[in-house]
VOBA-1610 file (N, C-alpha, C; in pm, whole numbers, padded with zeros to 5 digits, always signed):
BEGIN
Met+00105-00102+00023Met-00026+00017-00024Met+00066+00144+00023Pro+00053+00227-00094Pro+00138+00368-00127Pro+00150+00416+00024Glu+00261+00457+00079Glu+00276+00525+00213Glu+00147+00652+00208Gly+00084+00629+00380Gly+00007+00768+00371Gly-00089+00747+00321Leu-00177+00659+00258Leu-00281+00638+00280Leu-00350+00550+00360Lys-00492+00558+00390Lys-00552+00525+00568Lys-00640+00425+00482Thr-00681+00285+00558Thr-00740+00181+00519Thr-00854+00222+00558Leu-00961+00148+00528Leu-01103+00183+00578Leu-01120+00105+00778Thr-01056+00051+00777Thr-01080+00001+00939Thr-01022+00153+01029Arg-00869+00156+00969Arg-00854+00273+01012Arg-00925+00408+01046Tyr-01009+00433+00928Tyr-01067+00522+00913Tyr-01167+00492+01040Thr-01261+00452+01002Thr-01359+00413+01092Thr-01380+00406+01225Ile-01242+00372+01279Ile-01198+00323+01445Ile-01166+00510+01478Glu-01087+00599+01374Glu-01075+00691+01436Glu-01199+00807+01392Gln-01322+00726+01313Gln-01435+00827+01337Gln-01495+00796+01458Glu-01499+00658+01563Glu-01528+00620+01634Glu-01471+00718+01765His-01350+00738+01758His-01321+00816+01829His-01332+00968+01845Arg-01390+00995+01757Arg-01442+01129+01745Arg-01572+01149+01852His-01630+01024+01890His-01750+01043+01937His-01741+00945+02073Pro-01703+01044+02172Pro-01681+00968+02301Pro-01775+00868+02375Gly-01781+00745+02396Gly-01888+00704+02431Gly-01929+00596+02369Ser-01897+00611+02191Ser-01884+00484+02101Ser-01874+00367+02118Ser-01974+00254+02111Ser-01963+00156+02117Ser-01860+00063+02036Gly-01828+00099+01955Gly-01754+00051+01821Gly-01863-00057+01703Glu-01945-00063+01735Glu-02067-00150+01692Glu-02072-00082+01520Phe-02075+00013+01523Phe-02120+00087+01393Phe-01989+00094+01313Ser-01874+00143+01352Ser-01773+00083+01271Ser-01736-00043+01220Ala-01776-00161+01294Ala-01751-00288+01271Ala-01846-00303+01182Leu-01962-00279+01198Leu-02110-00277+01079Leu-02037-00271+00945Val-01958-00075+00936Val-01937-00077+00867Val-01822-00167+00778Asn-01701-00215+00859Asn-01639-00317+00815Asn-01674-00430+00722Val-01761-00516+00823Val-01857-00606+00761Val-01904-00614+00657Val-01968-00486+00630Val-02032-00450+00473Val-01930-00474+00362Ala-01829-00399+00422Ala-01701-00393+00312Ala-01692-00514+00284Thr-01656-00605+00391Thr-01608-00729+00366Thr-01699-00790+00248Ala-01803-00754+00280Ala-01952-00846+00203Ala-01931-00815+00071Thr-01888-00666+00031Thr-01864-00616-00157Thr-01757-00666-00165Lys-01658-00662-00075Lys-01536-00748-00155Lys-01532-00912-00199Ile-01648-00993-00135Ile-01651-01112-00204Ile-01778-01115-00329Ile-01844-01005-00321Ile-01938-00979-00452Ile-01831-00929-00543Ala-01749-00851-00501Ala-01646-00792-00638Ala-01546-00902-00700Asn-01527-00998-00614Asn-01501-01116-00673Asn-01565-01196-00749Gln-01667-01203-00712Gln-01784-01291-00797Gln-01777-01252-00964Val-01791-01087-00924Val-01822-01033-01050Val-01713-01066-01165Thr-01615-01020-01094Thr-01508-00997-01159Thr-01472-01137-01220Arg-01548-01279-01177Arg-01515-01409-01224Arg-01640-01443-01329Gly-01753-01365-01308Gly-01892-01376-01424Gly-01907-01501-01436Ala-01899-01562-01572Ala-01964-01650-01659Ala-01907-01778-01609Ile-01757-01745-01518Ile-01689-01884-01427Ile-01807-01911-01302Val-01857-01823-01243Val-01947-01855-01130Val-02087-01872-01179Gly-02108-01890-01299Gly-02235-01886-01347Gly-02362-01810-01340Ser-02277-01695-01362Ser-02391-01586-01337Ser-02483-01546-01429Leu-02439-01584-01573Leu-02514-01547-01663Leu-02671-01569-01690Gly-02744-01545-01753Gly-02882-01630-01801Gly-02979-01563-01682Ala-03101-01557-01698Ala-03227-01507-01647Ala-03236-01589-01562Ala-03317-01514-01429Ala-03405-01607-01354Ala-03525-01524-01283Glu-03628-01548-01343Glu-03723-01466-01280Glu-03817-01519-01169Pro-03799-01527-01073Pro-03864-01559-00952Pro-04002-01476-00977Asp-04105-01538-00909Asp-04256-01458-00943Asp-04297-01386-00831Asn-04239-01389-00692Asn-04267-01303-00627Asn-04196-01188-00580Leu-04118-01153-00661Leu-03998-01056-00606Leu-04016-00896-00706Pro-03980-00807-00631Pro-04056-00694-00743Pro-03965-00696-00859Arg-04067-00575-00924Arg-04005-00571-01053Arg-03888-00566-01047Ala-03798-00654-01165Ala-03650-00562-01140Ala-03589-00671-01271Val-03485-00681-01315Val-03390-00805-01415Val-03348-00873-01281His-03354-00953-01258His-03306-01093-01167His-03219-01203-01249Arg-03112-01181-01223Arg-02974-01259-01246Arg-02951-01367-01169Lys-02861-01465-01173Lys-02816-01541-01109Lys-02709-01492-01044Leu-02635-01363-01054Leu-02548-01309-00979Leu-02642-01216-00878Asp-02759-01200-00896Asp-02795-01084-00818Asp-02838-01192-00682Ala-02861-01305-00728Ala-02921-01366-00604Ala-02754-01418-00511Ile-02663-01453-00601Ile-02551-01481-00522Ile-02514-01337-00434Ala-02506-01233-00510Ala-02456-01144-00442Ala-02585-01101-00302Asn-02681-01113-00292Asn-02762-01130-00202Asn-02724-01194-00062Asp-02712-01355-00141Asp-02684-01405-00043Asp-02562-01387+00072Val-02450-01337-00048Val-02340-01286+00030Val-02347-01152+00138Met-02457-01094+00091Met-02461-00950+00226Met-02551-01009+00328Val-02626-01093+00309Val-02710-01159+00435Val-02624-01250+00475Ala-02530-01346+00449Ala-02425-01438+00492Ala-02324-01353+00571Glu-02296-01262+00562Glu-02175-01185+00603Glu-02204-01037+00722Thr-02328-01054+00688Thr-02384-00960+00807Thr-02458-01013+00879Gln-02520-01114+00925Gln-02675-01147+00980Gln-02629-01194+01077Trp-02506-01273+01146Trp-02448-01345+01248Trp-02358-01256+01356Thr-02349-01099+01298Thr-02230-01014+01403Thr-02279-00993+01460Gly-02386-00952+01530Gly-02503-00895+01637Gly-02516-00735+01610His-02472-00659+01503His-02502-00569+01487His-02628-00525+01408Leu-02683-00637+01350Leu-02820-00605+01300Leu-02932-00652+01354Ala-03060-00575+01334Ala-03179-00648+01411Ala-03256-00725+01275Ala-03248-00659+01145Ala-03336-00738+01026Ala-03208-00650+00898Leu-03253-00718+00776Leu-03187-00676+00639Leu-03325-00659+00577Leu-03320-00602+00497Leu-03440-00547+00384Leu-03336-00559+00258Ser-03388-00610+00128Ser-03322-00649-00034Ser-03419-00636-00065Glu-03362-00580-00180Glu-03427-00541-00363Glu-03483-00742-00399Gln-03393-00857-00330Gln-03440-00929-00401Gln-03488-01047-00324Met-03530-00966-00198Met-03618-01069-00062Met-03772-01001-00091Pro-03889-01046-00085Pro-04033-01001-00094Pro-04046-00964+00047Ala-04006-01005+00119Ala-04015-00943+00287Ala-03870-00947+00338Ile-03901-00851+00456Ile-03783-00850+00548Ile-03720-00930+00633His-03590-00970+00631His-03522-01096+00674His-03485-01055+00810Pro-03534-01128+00915Pro-03475-01108+01055Pro-03375-01129+01086Val-03309-01114+01188Val-03163-01196+01208Val-03225-01332+01304Pro-03211-01388+01251Pro-03202-01543+01315Pro-03186-01535+01492Asp-03293-01655+01527Asp-03262-01638+01702Asp-03160-01676+01741Glu-03111-01778+01675Glu-02970-01798+01722Glu-02826-01722+01722His-02890-01565+01685His-02789-01463+01683His-02831-01365+01768Arg-02724-01291+01800Arg-02777-01177+01881Arg-02830-01061+01784Arg-02948-01041+01817Arg-02976-00908+01727Arg-02970-00753+01766Gly-02841-00695+01693Gly-02822-00534+01758Gly-02956-00464+01711Lys-02889-00326+01701Lys-02958-00174+01699Lys-02958-00109+01574Tyr-02922-00185+01471Tyr-02916-00123+01322Tyr-03005-00225+01239Leu-03049-00150+01129Leu-03115-00197+00991Leu-03076-00213+00890Leu-03029-00266+00784Leu-02970-00264+00686Leu-03028-00304+00543Ala-03054-00199+00465Ala-03132-00228+00385Ala-03055-00216+00200Phe-03075-00294+00088Phe-02978-00269+00032Phe-03015-00316-00098Asp-02939-00296-00188Asp-02952-00348-00346Asp-02808-00419-00409Pro-02872-00583-00366Pro-02709-00626-00362Pro-02629-00598-00507Leu-02720-00578-00642Leu-02632-00549-00767Leu-02724-00489-00866Asp-02731-00381-00809Asp-02774-00250-00912Asp-02711-00253-01052Gly-02765-00252-01154Gly-02740-00216-01276Gly-02695-00382-01320Ser-02795-00452-01280Ser-02752-00613-01333Ser-02779-00646-01464Ser-02847-00557-01530Ser-02876-00594-01659Ser-02763-00568-01742Asn-02647-00499-01645Asn-02495-00442-01766Asn-02428-00608-01741Ile-02461-00690-01718Ile-02372-00772-01673Ile-02329-00854-01791Asp-02396-00909-01863Asp-02379-00998-02023Asp-02324-00919-02086Val-02276-00803-02088Val-02222-00670-02179Val-02057-00633-02085Asn-02057-00651-01951Asn-01939-00669-01903Asn-01926-00488-01870Leu-02086-00397-01798Leu-02044-00255-01807Leu-02044-00225-01680Pro-02036-00150-01595Pro-02021-00140-01439Pro-02145-00174-01367Val-02112-00232-01241Val-02228-00242-01178Val-02238-00233-01031Gly-02285-00210-00943Gly-02253-00226-00810Gly-02330-00255-00694Thr-02330-00268-00551Thr-02416-00264-00440Thr-02450-00146-00355Ile-02559-00092-00336Ile-02605+00022-00255Ile-02686+00008-00116Phe-02593+00029-00027Phe-02704+00036+00105Phe-02711+00138+00171Ser-02762+00111+00289Ser-02845+00234+00352Ser-02821+00161+00524Val-02794+00268+00616Val-02797+00189+00745Val-02926+00298+00832Leu-03034+00214+00911Leu-03107+00273+00978Leu-03090+00254+01104Arg-03166+00299+01242Arg-03123+00257+01387Arg-03318+00193+01387Ala-03258+00065+01408Ala-03363-00059+01456Ala-03475+00052+01587Ala-03602-00006+01581Ala-03722+00026+01656Ala-03662-00016+01820Glu-03651+00009+01919Glu-03624-00024+02085Glu-03736-00095+02127Arg-03712-00193+02150Arg-03815-00303+02184Arg-03793-00414+02267Val-03861-00467+02338Val-03814-00564+02485Val-03898-00747+02408Gly-03821-00795+02363Gly-03867-00935+02296Gly-03930-00886+02150Gly-03982-00999+02077Gly-04027-00969+01955Gly-03938-00942+01823Ala-03957-01011+01737Ala-03899-00973+01600Ala-03895-00850+01539Pro-03818-00777+01486Pro-03847-00695+01404Pro-03922-00664+01283Thr-04030-00559+01254Thr-04158-00587+01165Thr-04092-00505+01031Ala-04203-00497+00898Ala-04157-00445+00799Ala-04143-00284+00804Asp-04257-00251+00922Asp-04267-00096+00908Asp-04139-00023+01023Asp-04068-00123+01086Asp-03916-00076+01122Asp-03894-00011+01007Phe-03892-00069+00869Phe-03769+00024+00810Phe-03847+00105+00708Leu-03929+00165+00766Leu-04072+00270+00686Leu-04033+00388+00754Gln-03907+00429+00738Gln-03867+00604+00793Gln-03803+00682+00673Pro-03802+00795+00673Pro-03789+00886+00551Pro-03628+00894+00561Gly-03536+00928+00447Gly-03414+00923+00406Gly-03345+01021+00493Val-03399+01086+00575Val-03336+01209+00685Val-03298+01151+00805Arg-03362+01011+00837Arg-03274+00908+00959Arg-03228+00831+00936Gln-03142+00833+00797Gln-03043+00748+00750Gln-02905+00781+00875Val-02850+00650+00942Val-02720+00693+01016Val-02597+00669+00895Cys-02622+00602+00817Cys-02492+00590+00749Cys-02566+00523+00564Ala-02499+00582+00459Ala-02511+00544+00344Ala-02381+00527+00244Gly-02411+00450+00144Gly-02302+00385+00068Gly-02312+00312-00071Phe-02233+00309-00149Phe-02212+00221-00268Phe-02085+00142-00286Thr-02085+00048-00353Thr-01975+00000-00410Thr-01971+00019-00567Leu-01886+00043-00655Leu-01883+00024-00795Leu-01818-00069-00826Tyr-01849-00177-00882Tyr-01734-00290-00908Tyr-01709-00244-01141Gly-01626-00163-01125Gly-01531-00137-01261Gly-01413-00191-01275Pro-01354-00121-01327Pro-01227-00135-01372Pro-01150-00131-01234Ala-01142-00021-01114Ala-01115-00076-00977Ala-01276-00032-00914Thr-01242-00137-00799Thr-01329-00120-00707Thr-01350-00050-00564Met-01478+00058-00588Met-01458+00177-00515Met-01555+00174-00403Leu-01546+00217-00306Leu-01667+00222-00190Leu-01681+00373-00143Val-01798+00443-00152Val-01815+00586-00144Val-01864+00553-00067Leu-01866+00631+00074Leu-01923+00621+00202Leu-01971+00733+00286Thr-02111+00767+00311Thr-02099+00888+00453Thr-02192+00872+00566Thr-02157+00884+00668Thr-02188+00886+00793Thr-02256+00984+00837Gly-02277+01071+00734Gly-02328+01227+00794Gly-02235+01349+00786Ser-02124+01321+00755Ser-02022+01423+00826Ser-01917+01418+00679Gly-02028+01434+00563Gly-01908+01470+00407Gly-01942+01302+00378Val-01842+01337+00269Val-01832+01179+00160Val-01699+01130+00130Asp-01666+01030+00142Asp-01502+00980+00113Asp-01529+00862+00015Gly-01439+00876-00057Gly-01433+00711-00160Gly-01327+00657-00126Phe-01285+00527-00119Phe-01202+00404-00096Phe-01206+00356-00223Thr-01073+00308-00272Thr-01016+00218-00351Thr-01002+00059-00322Leu-01008-00040-00359Leu-01008-00141-00304Leu-00856-00229-00379Asp-00750-00206-00278Asp-00625-00272-00345Asp-00610-00407-00281Arg-00606-00481-00439Arg-00609-00583-00414Arg-00501-00674-00339Glu-00401-00605-00350Glu-00264-00622-00271Glu-00270-00670-00167Ile-00316-00561-00085Ile-00346-00621+00058Ile-00500-00643+00119Gly-00610-00650+00016Gly-00712-00674+00029Gly-00782-00573+00146Ala-00791-00483+00136Ala-00840-00395+00197Ala-00879-00255+00107Phe-00976-00161+00129Phe-01008-00044+00096Phe-00920+00051+00149Val-00871+00177+00084Val-00783+00261+00101Val-00852+00403+00091Leu-00828+00525+00180Leu-00876+00647+00115Leu-00817+00710+00003Thr-00882+00724-00112Thr-00796+00754-00222Thr-00891+00905-00292His-01034+00937-00219His-01105+01037-00256His-01160+01107-00150Pro-01099+01154-00021Pro-01132+01230+00050Pro-01239+01351+00013Arg-01338+01374+00085Arg-01408+01489+00101Arg-01460+01521-00027Met-01518+01423-00100Met-01595+01451-00221Met-01701+01529-00262Arg-01665+01614-00345Arg-01754+01735-00329Arg-01794+01731-00515Ile-01923+01755-00531Ile-02001+01783-00652Ile-02040+01955-00693Pro-01960+01971-00775Pro-01969+02105-00832Pro-02116+02163-00835Glu-02167+02275-00801Glu-02286+02340-00803Glu-02355+02318-00975Asp-02249+02366-01041Asp-02291+02405-01166Asp-02249+02306-01267Thr-02280+02241-01364Thr-02257+02148-01477Thr-02308+02175-01596Ser-02259+02119-01695Ser-02279+02113-01860Ser-02269+01970-01920Gly-02338+01855-01804Gly-02373+01734-01838Gly-02498+01653-01799Phe-02548+01584-01863Phe-02702+01514-01766Phe-02684+01381-01813Ala-02786+01286-01781Ala-02786+01161-01768Ala-02927+01115-01768Ile-02948+01057-01908Ile-03106+01030-01903Ile-03139+00897-02022Asn-03252+00864-01979Asn-03254+00750-02103Asn-03352+00823-02177Ala-03280+00851-02304Ala-03379+00955-02413Ala-03471+00806-02460Ala-03443+00715-02471Ala-03577+00648-02565Ala-03706+00667-02495Asn-03716+00712-02353Asn-03820+00706-02306Asn-03879+00863-02293Glu-03823+00958-02383Glu-03866+01093-02398Glu-04000+01085-02420Arg-04098+01005-02474Arg-04236+01043-02566Arg-04326+01019-02410Phe-04246+00941-02325Phe-04326+00947-02176Phe-04295+01034-02064Trp-04242+01143-02088Trp-04151+01225-02005Trp-04303+01326-01986Glu-04265+01411-01825Glu-04384+01480-01783Glu-04284+01637-01874Arg-04421+01698-01936Arg-04349+01861-01972Arg-04237+01914-01898Pro-04225+01915-01792Pro-04094+01989-01706Pro-03943+01940-01720Val-03953+01781-01771Val-03823+01740-01773Val-03804+01724-01940Arg-03912+01734-02047Arg-03859+01768-02141Arg-03847+01919-02175Arg-03864+01978-02110Arg-03828+02129-02145Arg-03686+02154-02070Tyr-03650+02092-01981Tyr-03489+02112-01926Tyr-03430+02002-02068Val-03454+01918-02080Val-03379+01826-02172Val-03347+01914-02306His-03482+01974-02344His-03435+02014-02477His-03374+02174-02486Glu-03375+02200-02348Glu-03271+02387-02368Glu-03149+02331-02336Cys-03131+02194-02294Cys-02990+02150-02288Cys-02921+02163-02388Leu-03047+02008-02497Leu-02972+01987-02621Leu-02990+02104-02733Asp-03036+02222-02715Asp-03038+02340-02792Asp-02948+02396-02766Gly-02828+02393-02671Gly-02667+02420-02634Gly-02661+02589-02622Val-02588+02649-02711Val-02546+02778-02720Val-02657+02855-02788Glu-02698+02777-02869Glu-02810+02865-02949Glu-02899+02911-02832Gly-02950+02814-02773Gly-03082+02778-02669Gly-03058+02919-02528Pro-03174+02894-02425Pro-03195+02955-02366Pro-03058+02969-02224Arg-03021+02810-02235Arg-02860+02799-02160Arg-02797+02896-02185Gly-02745+02913-02358Gly-02629+02964-02391Gly-02485+02870-02367Arg-02503+02697-02372Arg-02384+02686-02337Arg-02449+02529-02367Asp-02295+02464-02450Asp-02356+02344-02480Asp-02360+02230-02362Phe-02418+02109-02391Phe-02439+02011-02273Phe-02383+01896-02338Asn-02284+01780-02273Asn-02315+01639-02309Asn-02406+01573-02206Met-02462+01471-02312Met-02557+01350-02259Met-02496+01282-02233Arg-02520+01167-02147Arg-02471+00997-02136Arg-02556+00936-02059Trp-02563+00854-02071Trp-02655+00712-01986Trp-02568+00598-01964Val-02545+00524-01905Val-02494+00391-01841Val-02572+00278-01839Ala-02744+00320-01746Ala-02785+00224-01734Ala-02749+00161-01592Ser-02692+00237-01517Ser-02661+00152-01388Ser-02629+00306-01295Leu-02736+00302-01203Leu-02708+00396-01139Leu-02626+00423-01033Val-02536+00320-00958Val-02409+00354-00900Val-02275+00439-00997Ala-02274+00414-01143Ala-02186+00419-01214Ala-02197+00607-01249Asp-02348+00607-01294Asp-02372+00764-01316Asp-02343+00820-01180Ala-02401+00782-01060Ala-02356+00840-00927Ala-02198+00898-00888Phe-02140+00799-00936Phe-01978+00801-00913Phe-01920+00917-01038His-01981+00913-01133His-01918+00971-01244His-01984+01132-01181Ile-02053+01158-01132Ile-02160+01287-01096Ile-02063+01315-00980Leu-02050+01253-00877Leu-01964+01284-00787Leu-01823+01322-00766Thr-01760+01275-00926Thr-01614+01319-00975Thr-01638+01418-01070Arg-01733+01448-01125Arg-01713+01519-01234Arg-01790+01611-01248Gly-01919+01608-01144Gly-02035+01701-01160Gly-02127+01636-01294Gly-02255+01669-01256Gly-02353+01607-01393Gly-02515+01625-01302Val-02621+01539-01402Val-02720+01582-01338Val-02801+01403-01398Tyr-02868+01354-01331Tyr-02904+01220-01310Tyr-03075+01230-01313Leu-03138+01202-01379Leu-03270+01206-01436Leu-03352+01062-01439Tyr-03409+00988-01359Tyr-03497+00863-01407Tyr-03629+00934-01329Pro-03702+01009-01457Pro-03797+01082-01369Pro-03974+01020-01406His-04069+01122-01341His-04199+01014-01392His-04221+01007-01518Asp-04263+00883-01532Asp-04321+00875-01680Asp-04434+00806-01684Asp-04542+00777-01800Asp-04647+00777-01782Asp-04599+00589-01894Arg-04512+00566-01903Arg-04526+00404-01968Arg-04569+00313-01917Pro-04646+00226-01999Pro-04704+00095-01900Pro-04552-00007-01861Pro-04601-00070-01757Pro-04733-00016-01634Pro-04697+00066-01592Val-04835+00188-01558Val-04771+00314-01489Val-04739+00317-01332Arg-04630+00369-01277Arg-04626+00344-01129Arg-04562+00486-01120Pro-04535+00463-00958Pro-04508+00660-00945Pro-04378+00703-00970Gly-04282+00558-00978Gly-04140+00601-00969Gly-04086+00478-01034Arg-03965+00474-01064Arg-03899+00350-01128Arg-03766+00319-01044Val-03733+00403-00950Val-03627+00374-00843Val-03662+00326-00695Ser-03664+00229-00609Ser-03679+00167-00494Ser-03605+00284-00418Leu-03674+00311-00338Leu-03689+00432-00235Leu-03548+00388-00115Leu-03604+00302-00039Leu-03524+00278+00074Leu-03375+00203+00017Tyr-03385+00129-00061Tyr-03221+00106-00073Tyr-03204+00156-00224Gly-03232+00242-00266Gly-03183+00311-00398Gly-03162+00447-00396Ala-03298+00494-00385Ala-03308+00669-00387Ala-03242+00723-00254Asn-03306+00674-00127Asn-03256+00759-00045Asn-03100+00728+00007Pro-03012+00636-00018Pro-02885+00658+00019Pro-02806+00708-00090Ile-02869+00723-00209Ile-02783+00801-00309Ile-02802+00954-00266Ala-02938+00978-00242Ala-02978+01111-00205Ala-02902+01189-00082Phe-02875+01069-00003Phe-02839+01070+00140Phe-02639+01133+00094Ile-02597+01043-00002Ile-02463+01105-00058Ile-02464+01204-00126Val-02545+01216-00206Val-02530+01331-00293Val-02570+01481-00206Glu-02618+01487-00163Glu-02644+01594-00087Glu-02532+01606+00066Gln-02441+01497+00103Gln-02368+01537+00161Gln-02250+01579+00111Ala-02238+01565-00029Ala-02117+01613-00129Ala-02149+01731-00188Gly-02273+01809-00123Gly-02274+01957-00141Gly-02420+01947-00305Gly-02463+01830-00323Gly-02553+01825-00438Gly-02725+01837-00371Trp-02794+01783-00481Trp-02926+01803-00426Trp-03026+01696-00530Ala-03118+01610-00437Ala-03198+01539-00506Ala-03321+01551-00478Thr-03417+01493-00553Thr-03532+01520-00594Thr-03636+01413-00661Thr-03756+01418-00635Thr-03846+01338-00699Thr-03903+01429-00797Gly-03858+01564-00816Gly-03938+01659-00912Gly-03996+01775-00867Gly-04114+01688-00728Gly-04187+01752-00660Gly-04150+01774-00476Glu-04096+01713-00477Glu-04023+01693-00325Glu-03899+01618-00296Arg-03814+01698-00189Arg-03684+01634-00144Arg-03713+01469-00130Val-03608+01403-00181Val-03605+01265-00169Val-03601+01205-00030Leu-03495+01341+00054Leu-03484+01229+00163Leu-03610+01237+00282Glu-03712+01317+00188Glu-03849+01356+00301Glu-03965+01278+00278Val-03940+01175+00177Val-04065+01132+00118Val-04074+00978+00220Pro-04233+01005+00265Pro-04221+00890+00357Pro-04271+00794+00309Pro-04190+00710+00310Pro-04199+00543+00253Pro-04343+00477+00221Glu-04397+00461+00163Glu-04548+00377+00233Glu-04539+00171+00220His-04384+00145+00146His-04399+00014+00209His-04297-00023+00122Met-04219-00165+00161Met-04044-00172+00140Met-04012-00141+00013His-04092-00199-00086His-04078-00190-00216His-04069-00052-00295His-04154+00059-00216His-04190+00179-00266His-04120+00194-00360Gln-04151+00277-00494Gln-04048+00349-00575Gln-04116+00475-00612Val-03960+00550-00620Val-04021+00715-00649Val-03910+00729-00804Pro-03923+00832-00883Pro-03888+00937-00933Pro-03744+00965-00898Leu-03620+00997-00998Leu-03538+01028-00885Leu-03437+01126-01013Ile-03397+01247-00943Ile-03331+01361-01003Ile-03228+01411-00895Phe-03123+01366-00907Phe-03006+01438-00905Phe-02878+01492-00918Gly-02787+01552-00835Gly-02700+01608-00920Gly-02641+01733-00864Ser-02571+01792-00944Ser-02517+01964-00949Ser-02655+02025-00915Arg-02643+02105-00789Arg-02739+02170-00686Arg-02778+02255-00811Asn-02721+02320-00875Asn-02823+02449-00969Asn-02875+02389-01046Glu-02849+02259-01119Glu-02926+02208-01224Glu-03027+02174-01173Val-03032+02045-01045Val-03093+02011-00985Val-03255+02112-00945Glu-03222+02240-00872Glu-03282+02326-00840Glu-03367+02374-00947Arg-03333+02391-01092Arg-03420+02425-01197Arg-03495+02336-01213Ile-03473+02195-01201Ile-03543+02132-01292Ile-03667+02128-01177Glu-03633+02094-01066Glu-03753+02153-00911Glu-03834+02251-00937Arg-03763+02378-01010Arg-03846+02515-01039Arg-03974+02486-01182Tyr-03913+02403-01310Tyr-03936+02383-01409Tyr-04102+02267-01369His-04069+02209-01242His-04166+02128-01187His-04312+02241-01122Ser-04220+02301-01062Ser-04366+02388-01018Ser-04394+02527-01043Glu-04390+02560-01191Glu-04420+02666-01283Glu-04513+02602-01373Pro-04623+02665-01405Pro-04726+02664-01473Pro-04650+02634-01614Asp-04733+02540-01709Asp-04694+02546-01847Asp-04677+02637-01945Glu-04761+02773-01909Glu-04767+02876-01988Glu-04670+02922-02045Gly-04619+02993-02158Gly-04537+03049-02195Gly-04396+03013-02220His-04433+02907-02208His-04318+02787-02218His-04342+02750-02313Val-04266+02772-02474Val-04299+02671-02563Val-04152+02630-02628Phe-04150+02480-02639Phe-04046+02397-02701Phe-04104+02307-02780Asp-04014+02248-02873Asp-04057+02156-02960Asp-04024+02018-02882Ser-04168+01936-02933Ser-04146+01798-02827Ser-04086+01698-02874Ser-04014+01703-02967Ser-03931+01622-03019Ser-03781+01645-02994Leu-03700+01512-02981Leu-03579+01539-02941Leu-03505+01574-03051Phe-03564+01556-03210Phe-03474+01602-03336Phe-03461+01762-03302Gly-03570+01849-03245Gly-03602+01990-03234Gly-03667+02006-03410Ser-03592+02132-03443Ser-03641+02190-03556Ser-03576+02100-03651Arg-03460+02018-03638Arg-03443+01949-03762Arg-03446+01835-03757Ser-03459+01732-03855Ser-03478+01570-03860Ser-03484+01547-03964Leu-03474+01444-03961Leu-03447+01348-04096Leu-03586+01340-04139Phe-03710+01358-04053Phe-03841+01351-04139Phe-03872+01514-04146Arg-03882+01649-04111Arg-03933+01729-04089Arg-03813+01831-04160Pro-03846+01892-04282Pro-03724+02008-04323Pro-03700+02105-04233Ala-03599+02171-04221Ala-03575+02232-04135Ala-03656+02396-04177Pro-03685+02506-04077Pro-03779+02612-04130Pro-03683+02676-04210His-03744+02796-04280His-03665+02861-04395His-03686+03018-04328
//
């Protein structure tokens, strides 16, 4: 390990020392979760060797793309964390109900919600995937197992949030409510080391990420924003923008944390009609917590993500996050009336293969 770099273990212990009276349970939990993601990283790297390819569509799971490696990653997270005594229960994108820590293990004071393998549709084409997690405090109770209602807390009550990106390097991004730090897995020593301290998102940006194929289903405020960006220097924004879309929430989030930008997975009316497409408890909330701690902003278009009250375990919401000034502009477009805002409803604008340019 290069001299001067700090391991995640040392980092979490030093954080505990800043809080007199801390029991050490929280830092231990963070390191246990990190160990689980290292195991998942190894499985992802091996790909088809571990039989990760091929669809497996359980009937009783939330709507998502489910693959064998999703199940492998889920099993790793559960197996590595449930016995430690730090958790009372786990909630996963892969499980239809919560998983209380078994009676043979001591139950702790935290809850863990996670998406074991975000972006799993990218596996077959070897694009980045990742693990997203959120830590909440469990309800204090004497006897009895935790219930699903224990997880129905708004994002502002998160104790910790993070994600691991399995790309050319394995990266862990973490916040405990005092800024955001990024760690890189040093495979020579088998430890995450601090490489991106105090990550900050620029307030302004000239980049955005959205799936343009869904344009016909977007609400007018989103179409207005995207078209203004596409109009470039000749449009109302007076500058050119770049558009990108990885179809991996963690990959786009890491790009925004390091270079700035805006990610949009807005409300749309494509069938089946749903209020949103990103899971609140183990997707939108942890990402929003990280983004806000890095100086950015996260919204559904109508409200701050971290204040949305969860209705059920797999509640989904629209998600727009990134550079604060751009996200606030999109929020403002949602609150303004449509009158007076004229823009072309086609992504091809005034020129396309199908319509002549105006003379």
